[in-house]
N, C-alpha and C positions, 0 to 999 in steps of 0.2 A: 397425617398433613391435615392441616384445616386449610379451605378454600373459602374466597367471597367472591360476591360479584361484583365488578368494577364498572360504574357506569361509565357509558360511552356516547358518543356522538348524538344527539336530537334527531336527524334526520335517519336513523335506522334502529330497528328494534333490536338488532341482534345485540345479544347479551354473552360475553366470553367469561368462562369461569376460571380467575387467575387464582394461584397458590398463594397463600402468605409469605412463605418462606421459598428458597429456590436453593439447587447447586450450584456452588460456584469455584473457581480454583481463586483463593486467598491468599495473598501474598504477607506473609507475617515478618519479615527481616529483609535486609539485603545482603546479596553475597551468592551463594552457590542455589543452584535449581531447586534443593531440596527444604528452600524458604516458601516456595509455593507450594500449598498443600489444599487437598480437599475441603468444603468447607460448607456450611448452611447459614445463608444470611436470608435478611429481610427483602421482599420485593416492595421497591418504590413505586408508587403511583405517579404519573406522569405530570409535570408541571404546566404552566401554560407554553404552548410553543414546542411541545415535547410530545412524542408518541411514545408508548412501551411495546417494546418487538419482545415477542418469544424468539429466541435466538435459537437456529438449526444448525449454524457454524459458524466458527470464527477463526481466523488467521493469524497466524504468528508474523512477526516484522522483527529485524535486528533490535529497534528500539524497546521493544519489550524485554529481551532480555539485558539490553544495557542499563535499562532502568532497574532492573531487579539485581544485577551485579553492581551498579554505581550508585543507586538510591537519587537524592535531589539533585537539580531541581526541578525535574518533570514529574517525580514519583508520587503517587497516590498516598496520603496518609495512611498509617498502619495501623490494623489491618485492612488490606484494600484490594481493588480488583484491577488488573490488567487487561491490556487486550484492546487494540483500536480496531481490527476492522469484524465486520461481522455481516450474515446474510441472516433474514428470519422473516417473520410473518408478524403485521401491526395487531395488536388484540385491544386496545385503548388507546384514544386521544384525549391529551391536553386542552384548555380550554384555547380558544382562538388558532388551532390547526386547520389548516385546507389545504386540498390537495391530494390528502391521503383518505382512506376508508380503511375500517375493521377487515381483516383480511388481505390487504396488500403485499404481497412480496417485496421485500426492499433490502439493498444493500447500503453500504457505506463506510466511513471511518470516523465515529462520533463520538469516541471517547478514548479511555485507558491512561490518562494523565491529570496529575493534581486532583482538581475535585471533581473531575466528571467521570461518572462511572464507565467500567470497562467491560469489554465483550467477552472474559470468561465466564460466564455466566449464562442461566437458561432465561434471563428475563433481564433487559435494560431500558431506562428511560433514555430517550435520545432525541437530540434538538432535530425537529423536521427540516430545518434548514440544512443540515448536513446530510442527509439521506436521498435516497431515490427508489423508484421502482426497479427490481432486478429486470436483467435482461429476459426475455421470454423464454430464450433456447438453452437456458441453463440453470442447472440445479443450485442448491442451497451450498454446497461444497463449493463449487466453481464460482459461484459469485462471491463469495466469503473469501475469495483470493485476491481479488482485483482491487480494491477501494485504494488502499493507503498506493501502492506501487503505482497505480493507474493515475493518480491525485499525482504525485510528486513525477513520476513521467511527463504527464501532461503542461505541470506548471513550468518545468525545465523546457521543455522542447517547443510548447505551444506560447504560453505566455510570455516566457522569459526570451528564447532564441528565437523564437517565432519562424522558424523553419518553413519555408518557402518549395515550391513544387520545382524539382529539379536539382537540388542543391545536394551536395554529397555531405552526410552527416555519419561521423562515426562512435558507435556506441562500445564503451568498455563495460565487458562482463553482460554477453546478450543472452546466457543461459540463467541468469539471476533473477530474482524478483522483479526488481525495477527494471533490470535491461531488457527482458522476453516482451514488456508491454510497451516499451521506449522503440524496441525494433518495429512493431506493430502501429503505434501513433505515427512514428516517423514517416512509414511506407504509406498510413492513409493521409499524409500531408503531401505527398508524392516526392517524397525525397529518394535518393540513390543510397542505401542503407551498408555499411560494413560494419562488422562488430567483432571484437576480440573476445575469443574463447580459450579454455586450457587444454582440451581434447578433441579427437575427431568426433567423439559420441555428441559432446557439446556443440560442436560445427554442424553435425546432421540436424538438431534440434533449432540452432538459430535459423538454418536455410528454411526449415519446415515452418518456421516463424514468418519468413518473407525476408531474409536476409540475402543482401545481393552478394555481399561478398563476406567471408570470415578470414579472421587471422589467428594463427596460433601465437601466443603473445611470448611462448616459452621457445620458439623456433625460429622467429623472424622479429628484428628491431622495428622500433619506431620510424627509424629513418628509411629501413627497406622497405616497409611497407606504404610509406607515407610515397616513395617515388615510385612502385610498383603500380599503384592505384590511384595516384592523383598525379602525375608526373614529378612529384617534387613541390607540388604547390602547397598541398594541405586540404585538409576538410574544411567546408564553411561552417560546420557546427559539430563540435566534440561533447559527449555526454558522458562525464564519470558516475556511473550507476555502479560502482563497486565499494563505494564507500571512502573514496578520499585518496587511496594510494595510489591511484593512477593521475594525480591531478598534473605532475610535472610533464606525465608523459602525454596528457591532452595538450598542455601546451605546445608540447612540440610537435603533435598531430595537427594543430590547426593552422589553416594559413593566414597570411597578413590581415588584420583588421578582423579576424574570425570572432567565433562567438565559442564560449567554454562553459558549460553547465556541471557543477558538482552537487552530490547530496550530504557529504559530510565535510566539513572545512575546521574541523576543531585540532587542528595541528601547525607548528610553524611550518612554513612552505616558502620556497624562493620561488620570488615574483619577476626573476630578471626576465626571463624568456616571455613573459606575458608583457612586460613593458615594452621590449624589444619589438614585438611583433603587434603591439597596438591592440591587443585583444580585448574583449568584454568577457567578464568572469560573472556568472550568476549562481548564488548561492540559494539552494532549495530547500526549505524547512517548512513542510508541508503540515506540521502541526501547528502552525501558529494561529489559525483562526478557532482552533479547538481551545489553545492556551487563552488565549486572549478576547474571544468572542468579536474578531475583526472579519468580516469577509466571508462569513458562514455560507452565505448564499452562493457565493462561488464553487464552493464543494459541492455542492447539491446540482449545480449546473454541471458541472464537469462529470460526475456520475451518470447523469441523464444524456450527456453526450458519449460517455463509454459503453452504456448500454445499448445505443444506437448502432455504434461501432459492433457490437458484438452481433447485434441482432442484423445487422447486414451483412453478418460474414467477414470483416476484418479484424476482428478481434476473439482471441480466447485465451485462458489462461493456462500457465504450465503449472501442475501439482505435481509436488513431490509423492513418490508412492506410499511412502511410511503413513500408516494410519494410526492416530490417537483420539482417545475419548477425554471429557472433561477433566476425569478422574487422573488422567496423564498426562496434563497440561506441562508439568515439569519436565517430562520426558521429553514431549515437543519443544521446548525452548532451548533444553540441552542439543535434540539433533541439530536445529539451526546453528546454533553458538558455535558447535564444533564443526560446523563446515560439512557436516555429510548430507544436508540437501539440495537438489536441483530442481527449482522452481520453489514454488509455495508450497509452506506446512500449513495444514489445516486442522482444527481441532472440529470432531465431531460434537456436537453438543446435545442435538435432539433429533428424532428422525423425521 
């Protein structure tokens, strides 16, 4: 393999040796996981406003396998590199970048859609506005698990629903990717948190993450737990963190004039109950800043706030125990797509 030395920021004499090519998981077609194959691709130098990151870990999100399965409109041009989340080390800075230095350990959700480089690779150029320094107490695997789900939960609960101290919050799917960080963000905001789960094991996980109450949705109806936990009044805020199938249940669980947040709304739904209760419905699609280059600075700010929560002991990621390396990214996507994961699936990219 050939190597070259990339020029870095002028205020340091540190130099980093970077290969011209790198290993990556390359998407060659849409459909089954076997369209995602190991490959070799060029390392792209950072452009103005970007940093080059040596990726140590990347996490898998449902949007990854959905893009692989369904193709456009968000898919990268083929052959392309998927992956939204990463944690790694800054190895070069593009023109105009401030606030980062070579050697910084960073994390974020800076790509993986359309023309923006993805994270299933040894290196990526990332818009500096979309990333932040990693929490001091986390390793790369743990940090890579946080960005997309944390931004989604933050935008839903803090930016949109504006959760207040003392409010009752219901989160559907508390042991899932978005759900497990939503519990912790709502608790950090001072809310009383209830979450739905599907088993005693997942109830234990949710309680360990800070949930005040857990509900096994397979054993108790929404009417029953609304009556038991809120006296029939309903929850101030309900977040559907399961991908949309709980939207109508969320309407049923909310109080009059309450707020409902959902992370997927690409399906027909009956909004009658929403109307009768006067509910606010907030749809979160956190990839908008990456797709349209609008509001990217806010994602970096959320990442800094998440890092602060982690460093203060109020947030931690939940990782699925299965291990995958970059050559087995297809297996990692299949593991998540088939519903076998609890928490975040992480791909080990570099040591």
